[in-house]
Residue frames relative to the residue before (quaternion, step in Angstrom):
aa qw qx qy qz dx dy dz
M 1.0000 0.0000 0.0000 0.0000 0.00 0.00 0.00
R 0.6335 0.5573 -0.3320 0.4218 3.56 0.96 -0.92
N 0.6985 0.4545 -0.2747 0.4795 3.60 0.86 -0.91
K 0.5978 0.5693 -0.3689 0.4271 3.59 1.11 -0.57
I 0.7099 0.4014 -0.2589 0.5176 3.60 1.09 -0.57
F 0.7272 0.4515 -0.2554 0.4495 3.58 0.78 -1.04
G 0.6643 0.4745 -0.3084 0.4883 3.57 1.21 -0.27
T 0.6773 0.4486 -0.2763 0.5134 3.57 1.30 0.23
G 0.6805 -0.4780 0.3727 0.4116 3.52 -1.34 0.00
L 0.4922 0.6717 -0.4280 0.3511 3.59 1.25 -0.14
V 0.4891 0.6422 -0.4452 0.3875 3.61 1.23 -0.12
F 0.6516 0.5100 -0.3135 0.4659 3.60 1.24 -0.29
L 0.3556 0.7566 -0.4797 0.2664 3.61 1.23 0.18
P 0.5718 0.5801 -0.4069 0.4135 3.66 1.02 -0.47
V 0.5688 0.5693 -0.3927 0.4451 3.62 1.13 -0.48
A 0.6517 0.4941 -0.3102 0.4847 3.60 0.94 -0.87
L 0.6465 0.5292 -0.3161 0.4495 3.57 0.98 -0.84
V 0.6264 0.5259 -0.3345 0.4681 3.61 1.02 -0.76
V 0.6442 0.5070 -0.3230 0.4729 3.61 0.95 -0.84
I 0.6644 0.5082 -0.3071 0.4539 3.60 0.87 -0.94
I 0.6921 0.4743 -0.2846 0.4638 3.60 0.85 -0.94
A 0.6534 0.4990 -0.3209 0.4703 3.61 0.90 -0.87
D 0.6427 0.5162 -0.3149 0.4704 3.58 1.00 -0.84
Y 0.6703 0.5091 -0.2949 0.4523 3.58 0.85 -0.98
L 0.6997 0.4722 -0.2812 0.4564 3.59 0.80 -1.00
S 0.6498 0.5067 -0.3294 0.4611 3.59 0.97 -0.77
K 0.6691 0.4854 -0.3016 0.4751 3.60 0.96 -0.81
L 0.6056 0.5487 -0.3479 0.4595 3.58 1.07 -0.70
Y 0.6327 0.5174 -0.3228 0.4772 3.58 1.01 -0.81
I 0.6602 0.5147 -0.3069 0.4529 3.58 0.89 -0.97
I 0.6584 0.5177 -0.3078 0.4513 3.59 0.86 -0.96
N 0.7498 0.4272 -0.2160 0.4568 3.58 0.92 -0.92
H 0.7863 0.3511 -0.1731 0.4780 3.61 1.15 -0.39
L 0.7742 0.2760 -0.1688 0.5441 3.62 1.16 -0.36
A 0.4007 -0.6925 0.5455 0.2498 3.56 -0.94 0.90
P 0.5238 -0.6458 0.4448 0.3327 3.60 -0.94 0.81
Y 0.8742 0.0845 -0.0886 0.4699 3.55 -1.10 0.87
D 0.5297 0.6287 -0.4152 0.3896 3.63 1.16 0.41
P 0.3298 -0.7761 0.5023 0.1916 3.62 -0.26 1.23
Q 0.5940 0.5727 -0.3655 0.4307 3.60 1.16 -0.51
A 0.6953 0.4684 -0.2661 0.4759 3.59 1.18 -0.56
W 0.4622 0.6973 -0.4477 0.3158 3.60 1.23 -0.24
I 0.2862 -0.7224 0.6022 0.1831 3.55 -1.15 0.67
E 0.2518 -0.7721 0.5683 0.1319 3.55 -0.56 1.19
V 0.1874 -0.8094 0.5519 0.0716 3.57 -0.44 1.24
I 0.7662 0.0154 0.0174 0.6422 3.57 0.88 -1.01
P 0.3910 -0.7543 0.4675 0.2440 3.61 -0.26 1.22
G 0.8312 0.1957 -0.1770 0.4894 3.53 -0.94 0.97
F 0.7794 0.3279 -0.1728 0.5052 3.59 1.26 0.10
F 0.8448 0.0168 0.0648 0.5308 3.62 0.80 -0.96
N 0.0170 -0.7810 0.6234 -0.0327 3.54 -0.90 1.08
I 0.3152 -0.6446 0.6431 0.2673 3.51 -1.38 0.29
V 0.0170 -0.8095 0.5834 -0.0637 3.59 -0.66 1.16
H 0.2757 -0.7159 0.5962 0.2366 3.58 -1.28 -0.15
V 0.1721 0.7682 -0.5940 0.1659 3.55 -0.41 1.29
H 0.3533 -0.7192 0.5622 0.2044 3.54 -1.26 0.49
N 0.1497 -0.7793 0.6059 0.0565 3.55 -1.01 0.89
N 0.2049 -0.7986 0.5585 0.0907 3.57 -0.55 1.19
G 0.6827 0.4768 -0.2831 0.4758 3.57 1.24 -0.22
A 0.6423 -0.4564 0.4069 0.4622 3.52 -1.14 -0.75
A 0.8226 -0.1650 0.1409 0.5256 3.55 -1.16 -0.58
F 0.8503 0.0723 -0.1078 0.5101 3.53 -1.01 0.96
S 0.6006 -0.6045 0.3220 0.4125 3.58 1.18 0.71
F 0.2275 0.7852 -0.5357 0.2117 3.58 1.16 0.55
L 0.8502 0.0529 -0.1131 0.5115 3.59 -0.83 1.11
A 0.2733 0.7977 -0.5017 0.1932 3.61 1.15 0.46
E 0.7449 0.3822 -0.2044 0.5072 3.58 1.10 -0.65
A 0.3749 0.7901 -0.4298 0.2246 3.60 1.23 0.35
G 0.6194 -0.6103 0.3335 0.3642 3.60 1.16 -0.04
G 0.7215 -0.4730 0.2429 0.4436 3.62 1.18 0.18
W 0.5978 0.5886 -0.3691 0.3999 3.60 1.04 -0.67
Q 0.6033 0.5996 -0.3509 0.3917 3.57 1.12 -0.68
K 0.5796 0.5853 -0.3884 0.4131 3.61 1.11 -0.54
V 0.6621 0.4772 -0.2924 0.4984 3.58 0.97 -0.86
F 0.6439 0.5364 -0.3163 0.4447 3.56 0.94 -0.91
F 0.7024 0.4498 -0.2743 0.4786 3.61 0.82 -0.97
G 0.5992 0.5451 -0.3542 0.4673 3.59 1.13 -0.57
F 0.6488 0.5096 -0.3033 0.4769 3.56 0.98 -0.88
I 0.6422 0.5207 -0.3202 0.4625 3.58 0.95 -0.89
A 0.6509 0.5208 -0.3194 0.4507 3.62 0.92 -0.90
V 0.6731 0.4815 -0.2969 0.4764 3.59 0.92 -0.88
A 0.6723 0.5049 -0.3013 0.4497 3.60 0.89 -0.92
V 0.6758 0.4801 -0.2953 0.4750 3.59 0.86 -0.94
S 0.6561 0.5071 -0.3154 0.4614 3.60 0.91 -0.87
G 0.6467 0.5198 -0.3148 0.4609 3.57 0.95 -0.84
Y 0.6630 0.5047 -0.2970 0.4663 3.56 0.94 -0.90
L 0.6849 0.4816 -0.2886 0.4643 3.59 0.90 -0.90
L 0.6197 0.5205 -0.3436 0.4765 3.59 1.08 -0.66
Y 0.6194 0.5289 -0.3260 0.4799 3.57 1.07 -0.75
K 0.6550 0.5040 -0.3078 0.4714 3.59 0.93 -0.90
M 0.6424 0.5090 -0.3224 0.4736 3.59 1.00 -0.79
Y 0.6312 0.5338 -0.3267 0.4582 3.58 1.01 -0.79
K 0.6967 0.4619 -0.2622 0.4822 3.57 1.03 -0.79
N 0.6195 0.5565 -0.3385 0.4382 3.60 1.17 -0.54
K 0.4681 -0.6105 0.5527 0.3205 3.51 -1.32 0.40
P 0.6033 -0.5632 0.4087 0.3895 3.61 -1.14 0.48
S 0.6217 0.5703 -0.3377 0.4175 3.59 1.16 -0.53
S 0.5698 0.5546 -0.3904 0.4641 3.63 1.28 -0.10
Y 0.1046 -0.8681 0.4832 0.0451 3.54 0.74 1.18
C 0.7047 0.4905 -0.2896 0.4230 3.55 0.65 -1.10
E 0.6745 0.4845 -0.3020 0.4681 3.58 0.79 -0.97
N 0.6962 0.4921 -0.2886 0.4357 3.58 0.78 -0.99
I 0.6531 0.4923 -0.3198 0.4785 3.59 0.97 -0.79
C 0.6423 0.5155 -0.3249 0.4649 3.60 0.95 -0.82
F 0.6677 0.4955 -0.3018 0.4664 3.58 0.89 -0.91
A 0.6487 0.5110 -0.3149 0.4680 3.59 1.03 -0.76
L 0.6346 0.5210 -0.3323 0.4642 3.61 0.98 -0.78
I 0.6675 0.4941 -0.2982 0.4705 3.58 0.90 -0.93
T 0.6592 0.5092 -0.3057 0.4613 3.59 0.91 -0.91
G 0.6560 0.5106 -0.3121 0.4600 3.59 0.91 -0.88
G 0.6678 0.4943 -0.2991 0.4693 3.58 0.97 -0.82
A 0.6534 0.5134 -0.3148 0.4587 3.57 0.92 -0.88
L 0.7015 0.4578 -0.2741 0.4725 3.58 0.90 -0.89
G 0.5941 0.5613 -0.3620 0.4483 3.60 1.12 -0.59
N 0.7063 0.4266 -0.2615 0.5008 3.58 0.90 -0.86
L 0.5797 0.5632 -0.3765 0.4528 3.61 1.12 -0.56
Y 0.6071 0.5541 -0.3468 0.4519 3.58 1.00 -0.80
D 0.6542 0.5107 -0.3114 0.4629 3.59 0.90 -0.91
R 0.6630 0.5117 -0.3130 0.4479 3.59 0.86 -0.92
L 0.6859 0.4831 -0.2864 0.4628 3.57 0.98 -0.83
V 0.7474 0.4131 -0.2197 0.4717 3.58 0.92 -0.90
Y 0.8176 0.2593 -0.1062 0.5030 3.61 0.85 -0.96
S 0.3923 -0.7216 0.4606 0.3365 3.61 1.26 -0.33
H 0.7482 0.1828 -0.1784 0.6123 3.58 1.26 0.37
V 0.4624 -0.6501 0.5198 0.3055 3.55 -1.28 0.25
I 0.3694 -0.7063 0.5641 0.2154 3.56 -1.02 0.87
D 0.0366 -0.7791 0.6258 -0.0026 3.58 -0.78 1.07
F 0.0162 -0.8458 0.5325 -0.0289 3.58 -1.01 0.71
L 0.6218 0.5103 -0.3631 0.4702 3.63 1.16 -0.23
D 0.0129 -0.8340 0.5459 -0.0792 3.56 -0.37 1.30
F 0.0400 -0.7910 0.6100 -0.0235 3.55 -0.44 1.27
Y 0.0769 0.8059 -0.5796 0.0932 3.57 -0.98 0.83
L 0.2228 -0.7222 0.6324 0.1702 3.50 -1.36 0.29
T 0.2268 -0.7667 0.5858 0.1330 3.55 -1.12 0.64
W 0.2064 0.7333 -0.6367 0.1198 3.52 -0.95 0.95
D 0.8055 0.1557 -0.1978 0.5365 3.54 -1.13 0.75
N 0.6129 -0.5912 0.3199 0.4154 3.58 1.08 0.85
T 0.6104 0.5045 -0.3658 0.4890 3.60 1.15 0.60
R 0.3385 -0.7238 0.5642 0.2077 3.55 -0.98 0.89
H 0.1316 -0.7658 0.6274 0.0509 3.54 -0.92 0.99
H 0.1642 -0.8432 0.5108 0.0327 3.56 -0.29 1.35
Y 0.3547 -0.6205 0.6520 0.2533 3.48 -1.27 0.65
P 0.5643 -0.6033 0.3991 0.3979 3.66 -0.86 0.69
A 0.5161 -0.6481 0.4634 0.3144 3.58 -0.96 0.90
F 0.0470 -0.7958 0.6037 0.0025 3.55 -1.15 0.65
N 0.3600 -0.7406 0.5348 0.1897 3.60 -1.27 -0.03
I 0.7395 -0.4028 0.2942 0.4521 3.59 -1.32 -0.05
A 0.6233 0.5382 -0.3429 0.4520 3.61 0.99 -0.78
D 0.6385 0.5165 -0.3196 0.4725 3.59 0.98 -0.84
C 0.6230 0.5353 -0.3352 0.4615 3.58 1.04 -0.77
G 0.6362 0.5330 -0.3262 0.4525 3.58 0.97 -0.85
V 0.6693 0.4917 -0.2963 0.4716 3.56 0.90 -0.94
C 0.7021 0.4820 -0.2826 0.4414 3.59 0.76 -1.02
V 0.6627 0.4819 -0.3116 0.4812 3.60 0.90 -0.87
G 0.6513 0.5240 -0.3169 0.4481 3.59 0.93 -0.86
V 0.6817 0.4741 -0.2871 0.4777 3.58 0.89 -0.93
F 0.6636 0.5159 -0.3132 0.4421 3.60 0.88 -0.92
V 0.6883 0.4689 -0.2904 0.4713 3.58 0.79 -0.98
Y 0.6397 0.5200 -0.3313 0.4589 3.60 0.99 -0.78
M 0.6416 0.5155 -0.3264 0.4649 3.60 0.98 -0.79
V 0.6454 0.5017 -0.3174 0.4807 3.60 0.94 -0.86
Y 0.6403 0.5285 -0.3169 0.4585 3.57 0.96 -0.87
I 0.6819 0.4818 -0.2872 0.4694 3.60 0.82 -0.98
L 0.7125 0.4789 -0.2694 0.4363 3.59 0.85 -0.95
F 0.8418 0.2546 -0.0879 0.4678 3.58 0.87 -0.89
F 0.8105 0.3146 -0.1414 0.4734 3.61 1.05 -0.56
H 0.6185 0.5595 -0.3451 0.4305 3.58 1.11 -0.57
K 0.2419 -0.7640 0.5800 0.1464 3.55 -0.83 0.96
N 0.4287 -0.6980 0.5183 0.2456 3.53 -0.81 1.03
N 0.5693 -0.6200 0.4249 0.3332 3.60 -0.96 0.85
E 0.6313 0.5449 -0.3359 0.4377 3.58 1.04 -0.71
E 0.6530 0.5233 -0.3176 0.4460 3.60 1.04 -0.74
T 0.7072 0.4775 -0.2675 0.4476 3.58 1.05 -0.70
K 0.5632 0.6133 -0.3903 0.3929 3.63 1.22 -0.15
């Protein structure tokens, strides 16, 4: 059993665990210290640019399908389980030396499972990182997000860069 895991990309599972734990602990802090949707409770980190807030997201990234009526929670839960299962399978098939792929897959899996936990426990995802710009006396916000979202986005972005610029196709090497 030991060689079946240590001889595969699953040795990078601690990366997913770090994302899940960091996401969980950060959301736990937000839940216990900030009232949801209360601007008076926001923590201004960088004036005019970045706040820590407490908002709920019933949809997916950027509140996509947040107003869909409830079916989206099951759908996004299924997607998280399916994608995580597929990526874990890919990690199992990968060699440990495939660092970039395995780390990217672990980041995505950790993020997907972090947000899945929220959907199962709270029926929504807790978001708290709020970036915005102010012009004409109006704040223009980027949709709030969380550590799990960061794991998914960084994992997908780095994997795309890797595939586009660094991954050698098996056909080219023959």
